[in-house]
N, C-alpha and C positions, 0 to 999 in steps of 0.2 A: 453587619452584613448578614443577609438571609440567603438560604439555599432553598429555592422554590421549584415547583414542577415546570419544566421547560414549556410544556404545552399551554401554559397560561399566558404566554407572551407572543405578540405578533412579530413577524419578521423585522419590521421597522425598528423595534426596540433592540434587536440584536445586530442590526446591520453595522453599527460602528465597530463592534468587536470583530465581525467578519472582515471588515475593511482592513483593520490592523493585522489580522491573521494573514490575509492575502498578501500584504506587503512583506510579511516575514517569509512566506513561501517564495516570493519573488527573490528576495535577498539571499536566503539560505540555500535554496535548491534550484533557483532559476525556473520555477514553475509558475504558470499562470493559474491561480486558484479561483479566479472569478467565476468560471463556469460551475465549479463545485459549490461556491457560495450561493449562486443563483438557485441551484437545485435545493440546497438546504433551506433557503428562504421560502421556496414553494411548499416544502414539507412543514415548515414552521407556520406558515399562514393557514395551512390545512389542519393544524393541530395534530399532526401525525408523527411527530418526532419525539420518542420517549427519552427523557433525560432530565437535567437540572440546569437552572440558571442561578448564577451568583448575582445578587441584587444589593446595591448600596444606595441608600437615599432615593429609592425608586428607579435607579439607573442600572441596567444590566451591564456587568463588567466581566462576565465570563460564562461559559456554558460547557456542558458535556452531554453527549448523546450516545445512544446505542441503537443497533438494529437487531431484530429477532429473526432467526432462521430455524424454525421448528424448536428443538430443545436447546439450541445454541443462541448465545447473544454475542454480538461483536461490538466492542467499544469503538465507535467510529471516530471520535475526536474529542479533545478537550483543549480549551484555550481561554486565557483570561488576560485582562489588562491589570495593571497595578491598582490596588485599592488604597484606602486610608484607614489606619487603625484608630479606634476611638477609646477614650477612657470611660470610667464608670459614669461620668457626668455627660457623656456623649460629646466630649470635646476632642477635636482632632489631635493626635499625637504627631511628633516630629517624624517618626519613622513610617514610611508608607508600607502597606502590606504588599509583598511581592506577588507578581503574577503566578509564580510557581506555587506559593502557599495557597492561593485561591484555587488553582487547578487541583491541588491535592485534596482540598476540602470537597471539591466537586466529585473527584474520583472516589473518595471514601463513601460518599452518599450513594453513588451509582453502584459500586461494587457490593456494598451492603445490601442494597435492594435486590440485585441479581442473585447473590449467593443465598439470600433468604427466600427466593422464589422457587418453590418446589418443582416447577416445570422446567427450570433451567438446569441442564446437566453439564454444560460446557460454556466457558467464556474465553474469547480470544481478543487480542488487541495488537495493533501495530501502529503506534503513534509516530508516524514518519517524521513529522516536523520537530519533535522534541529530542534533543541529544540523549544518547544512551546514559542511563543513570539518573536522569532528571526526576522520574517518578518511580524508579525501580524499587525503592524502599516500600512505597505504598502497595505495590503489587506483591512484593515478597511477604509483607506482613499479612496479606490476604491469601497466602499459600499458593501463589501463582509460580509457575516455572518461567524463568526469564532466558531469552536467547538473544545474543548480540547479532545485529544485522548491519551490513555495510552499504552505504550509498556511494557508488563509484561513478566517476565521470571520465570521459575521454574527449579530448579536444579533437575536432576534425580539421583544424587549420592545416593547410598544405596537403590534404588528402584528395587526390583526384584519380580519375580513371576507374576502370572496372576491374575488380579483383579476379585473379586467375582461379578457376574452379576445377578441381580434379577429384571426381567422385569414384568410388569403387564400382565395378561393373554391376549393372542391374539397378542402379539408383539414378533418379532424375530430379533435378532442381527446377522448381517453378514458383511463380507468385501465388500468394494466398487467394483462395476462392471461397465464396460464402458456403459452398457445399462441403468444405473441409471441416466444418465445426464438429461434426460427430466423430470423424476419424481423429481429429486433434484431441478430443476428450478422451478417447481410448489411449492415445499416445501419452497424455499427461498421467493418467492413472497407472500406466505401466512404468513410465520413467521415474515416478516418485515413490514407487513401492519401497518401503524401508528407508526412505530419505528423510533427513532432518526437517525439511520443509513440510512434509506430510504430518509431522507432529505439530507444527505451528499452525497450519491451515488444513483442517480435516477435509476440505473439499477435494484435495488432491488424491484422496484415498479411493474414490469411486469414480466411475465414468459419469454418473449423474451429477455428482458434486463438481467434477471438472467441467462439465457442460455449463453449469451455472456460473462458475468462475469465468469461463470464456465468454459467455453471453454478456457478463458485466463489462468485460474489456472491449469486445468487438462491437457489440450492439448498443451498449448503454453508456459509453464513454466513462467507464469506471476508473480509468487511469489515463487521462488525456483523450485526444481525438485519435481513434484507431486509424492507422495508415496501411491499407492493403498493398500499396506500392513498396513499402519497406518490408512487409511481412512475407516470408517465404517458407515453403515446405520442401522436404526431400522425400520422394515417394519411392517405395520398393515396388518395382514393376511386377515382380512375381506375385505378390500378395495384394497389391494396390493399397496397402496400408502405409501410413506415414512413418518414416524412419526417424525423422527429426524435423524441427521447425524453429523459427524465430518470429516473434511478433513485436511490432513497434508502434508507438503512438507519438503524436506531437503534444508536448506539455506546455509549450510556449512557442512564439514565432521563431525563436532561435535555438530551441532545445528539443531534442527527441529523447525518448525513453524506451529501452528494450523491456517490454513487459513480460516476455517469456522466451526462454531458449531451453530446449530439452531434446534429448536423444534417446531413442529406444535402446534398452540394455544391450541387445545383441549387435547393435551397430556402433557401440562406443569404441573409443580409442582408434578411430579412423579419420580424425580431423574434421568431422562434420560440424561440430559446434563452432570451431574456429572459422570455418569457411562461411557459415551462416552469419556470424558476427561481422565478417568482412563485407558480405553482401548487404546487410542491413546498414552498415556505416556508409557504404557507397550510395545507397538509395537516399539516406538522410542528406548527404552532401548535395545531391541533385535537387533536393527540396529547399536548399539554402540554409540548412541547420548548421550551427557552429559547434555544437557539442552534443554528446549523447550520454545518458546515464542508465544505470541499472542498479538493482538491489540484490544482495546475496547474503545468506546466512554465514556467519564467520566460521561455523563448524564445517561448512562445505569447502574443505581445504583445496581440493582439486579445482573446483570452479574458481575460487579466489585466485589461485595461481594462474589459471588460464586468462582471467581478466587482466591481471597484472601484466602478463606477457603480451596482451593486446593493447597496452598503453592506457588501461583504466587506472585511475588513482582514487583512493578512498578519501572523500572530502567531508564525510559526515557519518556518524554511527547512531543507531537508534535501537530501541528494545522491542522485541516481539514477546508477548506474554500469553500464557495458556493456563487455565484452571479447569480441572475436571472434578465433578462432584464425587466424593469418596463413595465407594460401594456401600450399599446398605446391608450387605450380607457378610 
């Protein structure tokens, strides 16, 4: 088996791997991954996707890629099919090489490349499809910090009607508007100050970074198809700033995903997040969605407790990993 530059391969050679991965996304998370696969294939055909391919007898059996954001690299995905181990005479052995082993070889190559690239100061990854611990050792050996994240699901069966909303004086609930993006970026930067998720994703630390994060969700389908009808904001009438918001996307015909829920610090502990979750759930029901999901960092205990109280159940866990280049001084 060879590990080669991903940009040497046309999308057609990797399509069978993507098809198998799409099936895993459907089974494990109930997500339709085909739109993401089509986008990846466009980048592959344009030779624009940095990463590696695992090749056996001329056939691509796995891939890993990353994206660059100034001095940061984000490991976008790794996935492999099972391969075949061969002996010194190139004869097949009885034991097939596991997909996990191939993925770990691919990750080692990519992490070595990135950590030895002087322009890269930070590496992030959230390999959502892979259960927590699958590749944890590889990242730990490369001096990454690991954070456990939960994939939580709520069934919408039997949920009907419009939730009762009771907001403190001076606050107003309304649907998302395109012009909310800048104010929402300010809200995220404030809401995540000192938060564990700002360690995992450094875009949350600044207004500009939060705006890039929101653009990816709202305008470029970075997490399913954004739904303005599901997404709502709570506005502070005095300042005209956002006090809280919830954003939602469709990830398959029958599944929705809460991509963001956050509350400005001074408006916390007033039930805003709980009411926004109820509003989003009701809107998803009207769209014919049967279940909704969200992700949360396990260390965010208060949020996990809130989601449990709102009938969300953890069905899957995965790792978020972060590496920072050691100071040269």
